[in-house]
N, C-alpha and C positions, 0 to 999 in steps of 0.2 A: 691641438691644443686645448681650445677651452672646454672640450667633455673632460679630460684629464686633468684640468684645473679643478673642475666643477667637484670631480670625482675625490679628489684630494683636501677640499674644503668641507665639502658633505659629509667623511669620512665614510665613502663606499669603499676604499679601498680593500680588497680582499672579499667585496660581499660578490655574490652572483649577480649578474646584470641580465635582464630579459626586457624584449622589446616587444610591445604591443603595439598595432597600427590597424584604423580599418579605413577601406578604400584608397585614396592617394596616400595617404598614413602607414596603410598596410604594405603598398610597393615600396615606400622609402625605406620602413624598417628591416625588409625583405634583402634590401640592397648593402645593409649594415656590415654583413660578413667581409663584404669584397672593401668596402673604405676605412673600417675599423683597423687600427694597425694591430698588430699582435701583441697579446700581452707578453710580459716577458720582466728580467731582474732589472737591478739597476736605479737609479737617480731620474734617467731622461724616457726609461719605458714606459709603454703607457700601462695603466694601472687597473685595467678592467678587462675581464673575459666575457664574449658574449655567450650567455649558457642555453638562450633559448629563444624564440620567436614566436609572438601570436599573431597571424595576418588574418584579419576579418574582410570578408566580402571584397578581395583583392587576390593575387597571385604573385608569382615571383615574375618580376620583368626579366627578358632574355636566359630563361631558365638554361640553355646550353653552356651559357658565358657563366655565369653568376654560382651555379650551385655545383660546389666540388665536395669531395670527401671529406672536407672540412668544415662544413656548414653545422650550423649548430642544429639542435632537434626543432621541430617545427610544427605548429600546430594551426590548420587552416578552419577559419568558418567561411561557410559559403552557401549562398541562396540557390537551389537548383535552377529554378525559375531562369536565373541570369545564365543561360546558356553557354555562353562565351568564357565567363570568368570560371564556371564550373569546370570546361572543358582543360581549361589553363591551370587551375587547381590538379585537374586528373595527370596532367602533362609533368607537373612538378614534382606531384605525390610518388609518381611512377620512377624519375630519376632518383630522386632523395631515396628510395626502396632499393634501387639498384646500385646506389653507393654506401648502402649499408648506414643512413643517417636517419634518427627517430623520427616518424612523421607520423600526423594523425588528421583527419579530416572529417569535419562535422558539417550536417548540411541543416541549414536553420529553414526549418518549413515555414509556409505561410500563415500568419494566423489572424484573424478578422480583429480591426480595432473597434472595438462597441462601444457605447456607454457603460454598458455591464461589464467590460471588460478593463476598462478605465477606472471604473467606479471601485471594484476589488481591489487593483491595485493601489489606490489612492488609501483604502482601509488598512490593507494590508502594514504601508509606510506609515500610520500614522498608529500603529499600534491598535487597532480595533476601532478608533474613535472616529465617528463620522461628525461634518456640519461643523459646527462652530469649535467644540472640542478639539478637533483635529486641527483646524486653522490657528486658532488662538492657544491650545494648551494652558500654560500655566495661567496666563494673564485670563481668559474663559472663566476657569475655575475662580482664582480671585475676585473677579466681577459678580458673580454668584453667591461668594462669600464662603467658598469651601476652603 
């Protein structure tokens, strides 16, 4: 009932609903198709329809019980080094494909986190600026008299 009320107040009714979660949040959103009431007409009907799931570094718990032909499209993002989760994702993908549910699986490959890696991302987030300009923005320019 709470989600239906928020949907009405925030004017989400009629908009597509997508759920995204990582790790335990991914496990949680992957169960949403089982506990969300079906969308329908009438004043007491649930106003939203789940259109898709994004499940990161997680799988679908109880694949045989939770995945049916009415399951929404799902995209998995997992790390191949986590062999247990990768195996669970493979099982879920196979079941979804057998049921005709659109599914995609993406492998997030390891990436070394070095000082250069972080510095490059800091520059890109600061619009190419570095040092004081990146941290201070307009205030740094004002101090220089710009």
